[in-house]
Every structure is written in C-alpha cells, then in structure tokens.
C-alpha positions in Angstrom: 24.3 -6.7 -66.0 23.2 -10.1 -67.5 25.2 -13.3 -67.1 27.4 -14.2 -70.0 28.4 -17.6 -71.3 31.9 -18.8 -71.4 31.9 -18.2 -75.2 30.8 -14.6 -74.8 33.4 -14.0 -72.1 36.1 -15.6 -74.3 35.1 -13.4 -77.2 35.2 -10.2 -75.1 38.6 -11.0 -73.6 40.0 -11.8 -77.1 38.4 -8.6 -78.5 40.0 -6.6 -75.7 43.4 -8.0 -76.7 42.9 -7.6 -80.4 41.1 -4.3 -80.6 38.9 -3.9 -83.6 37.9 -6.7 -85.9 37.3 -5.9 -89.6 35.4 -8.2 -92.0 34.3 -7.6 -95.6 30.6 -6.7 -95.8 29.8 -8.7 -99.0 27.3 -11.0 -97.5 24.0 -10.5 -95.7 25.3 -13.1 -93.2 28.0 -10.7 -91.9 27.8 -12.0 -88.3 28.6 -15.5 -89.6 31.5 -14.0 -91.6 32.7 -12.2 -88.5 32.5 -15.4 -86.5 34.5 -17.3 -89.2 37.1 -14.5 -89.2 37.2 -14.5 -85.5 37.6 -18.3 -85.2 40.4 -18.3 -87.8 42.3 -15.4 -86.3 41.8 -16.1 -82.6 43.5 -19.5 -82.0 43.2 -18.9 -78.2 39.4 -19.2 -78.6 39.1 -22.9 -77.7 36.2 -24.9 -76.7 34.8 -26.5 -79.8 32.7 -23.5 -80.9 31.4 -23.5 -84.4 30.8 -20.4 -86.5 27.0 -20.3 -85.8 27.5 -20.4 -82.0 30.0 -17.6 -82.3 27.7 -15.6 -84.6 24.8 -16.0 -82.0 27.2 -14.8 -79.2 28.1 -11.8 -81.3 24.4 -11.0 -81.9 23.7 -11.2 -78.1 26.7 -9.0 -77.3 25.5 -6.5 -80.0 21.9 -6.6 -78.6 23.2 -5.9 -75.1 25.3 -3.0 -76.4 28.6 -4.7 -75.4 30.0 -4.5 -78.9 29.2 -2.2 -81.8 29.1 -3.0 -85.5 30.0 -0.2 -88.0 30.1 -0.3 -91.8 33.0 1.7 -93.3 33.9 1.5 -97.0 32.3 -1.8 -97.6 33.8 -3.4 -94.4 32.3 -4.1 -91.0 34.2 -3.3 -87.9 33.4 -4.8 -84.6 34.6 -3.1 -81.4 33.9 -3.0 -77.7 31.7 -0.2 -76.3 32.5 1.5 -73.0 30.0 -0.9 -71.4 31.9 -3.8 -73.1 35.3 -2.5 -71.8 33.8 -2.4 -68.3 32.5 -5.9 -68.7 35.9 -7.1 -69.7 37.4 -5.6 -66.5 34.6 -7.3 -64.5 35.4 -10.7 -66.2 39.1 -10.3 -65.5 38.3 -9.5 -61.9 35.9 -12.4 -61.4 38.1 -15.0 -63.2 41.3 -13.9 -61.5 43.3 -16.6 -59.8 46.8 -17.0 -58.5 48.7 -19.6 -60.6 50.3 -22.2 -58.3 53.7 -23.3 -59.7 54.7 -27.0 -59.6 57.5 -26.2 -57.1 57.6 -23.5 -54.5 60.5 -21.0 -55.1 60.9 -20.6 -51.3 59.9 -16.9 -51.5 57.0 -15.2 -49.8 55.0 -12.4 -51.5 53.7 -10.0 -48.9 51.1 -7.4 -49.9 50.9 -4.5 -47.6 48.6 -1.5 -47.8 47.6 1.7 -46.0 44.5 2.8 -47.9 42.8 5.9 -46.4 39.4 4.9 -45.1 37.6 8.2 -45.8 38.4 8.4 -49.5 38.9 4.8 -50.4 36.9 2.6 -48.0 35.1 0.6 -50.7 38.4 0.0 -52.6 40.1 -1.1 -49.4 37.3 -3.5 -48.5 37.1 -4.9 -52.1 40.9 -5.5 -52.1 40.8 -7.2 -48.7 37.9 -9.4 -49.9 39.7 -10.3 -53.2 42.9 -11.1 -51.4 41.0 -13.5 -49.2 39.3 -15.1 -52.2 42.6 -15.5 -54.0 43.9 -17.5 -51.0 46.2 -15.1 -49.3 46.9 -15.5 -45.6 46.2 -12.4 -43.4 49.2 -11.8 -41.2 47.8 -8.5 -39.9 44.9 -6.2 -40.8 46.6 -4.8 -43.9 49.3 -7.4 -44.4 48.7 -10.5 -46.5 51.1 -13.2 -47.6 51.1 -15.9 -50.3 54.0 -18.1 -51.5 53.3 -17.8 -55.2 54.1 -15.1 -57.8 51.2 -12.6 -57.8 52.6 -9.3 -58.9 50.5 -9.0 -62.1 47.3 -9.8 -60.3 48.0 -7.3 -57.5 48.9 -4.6 -60.0 45.7 -5.2 -61.9 43.7 -4.8 -58.7 45.5 -1.6 -57.8 44.8 -0.1 -61.2 41.2 -1.3 -61.1 40.6 0.3 -57.8 43.0 3.3 -58.3 45.0 2.6 -55.2 48.5 2.1 -56.6 50.1 4.6 -54.3 48.8 2.9 -51.2 49.8 -0.7 -51.9 53.2 -2.4 -52.0 54.4 -5.9 -52.7 57.4 -7.4 -50.9 59.2 -10.5 -52.0 60.9 -12.1 -49.0 63.2 -15.1 -48.5 62.1 -15.6 -44.9 59.3 -14.8 -42.5 60.2 -15.4 -38.9 58.3 -18.3 -37.5 56.5 -19.1 -40.8 55.3 -22.5 -39.6 51.6 -21.3 -39.6 52.0 -20.1 -43.2 53.6 -23.3 -44.3 50.8 -25.3 -42.8 48.2 -23.0 -44.3 49.7 -23.4 -47.8 50.6 -27.1 -47.3 54.3 -26.4 -47.7 55.6 -28.6 -44.9 
C-alpha cells in the first residue's frame, strides 16, 4: 500500500468519523467544491491546507481506490471504499500513542492476556510488539504495565486483532515492589 501524506491521513480519519460527504455537482471542478466543503465542515482538519491541496489529495485517494465518488440526483457523494476503511484502521494503529497526563493518578494499568498460540499466534505477537512500542513495561511474558490511562487503545487493539476474550485490563492502586516500574517511567 502506498505511503500517504499527513493531509491524506487527516482526510481519511475525518471521513471515517463523518461518513459520507455530499456536494452539489454544479461545477466541473467538483473536487475543488468537495475540498471547500470539507474544509468548511471539518474544523479538525488543521495544518494550513488550501482547497487545491485538499482537492489533489482527494484525487490521489480516488485514483488509489481509497474513496469513491458517486453522482446521485445532481449531487456528488464521497465515501470510503473497503480498502479505504482498512487504510483508516492501519493509520489509527500506526499513529496510536498513549497520552501522558500532566500528573500521575497513582494507578497502574496492567494488561494481561492468555491468547492461544495455535489459532492467534500472529495476533498475540502483534499485540506484544505494539505494547512494547507504546511504552508498556513487561512484568511477565503476558503481563504488561503502564501508569497512564490506556483502556481505549487496548480495546481498539483487541477489536482490531479479534482477541477481546483473551485480554483483560486491571487498574491497580499498588504493585508490590514497584520501584523498577517507577524508575522505568521516571515516577520517582
């Protein structure tokens, strides 16, 4: 799959949230009209993009079959294709990060899992690798800890890998002898 610019990624994430975009098809420059409509309605699309940049990004996404344009009753609709929805999931996965709050709430989040190796080996390995990249500390082979809220991120990973029933998140006030963890997360 080709690399996408930050603008294209922002458009895809916004489209995933918005669903279908509808624009009047009165102009031969409908992609520019779509871009204008998108910039007006999507205030979270920041970054100093102008309508021509957005129109070109839409054109690339269309050419790569990430979005589809349809004309219905004199209006154009823009929606994600299945390939586009998969790309959105990939972007969310790649861009995932655990937000570090300004002050620690003195709680540990412990992710534990017992994922069957035969049926879900790839998912188990992918989860383990992602937990490491997100900054979790490995307490045991299938036990990882972090001092920051992470429930949404873990639930997203579980849904993405279809492993919900094998993973649990524990919020704990205390871990016996947590000095190693406190050093790792610079919480001393």
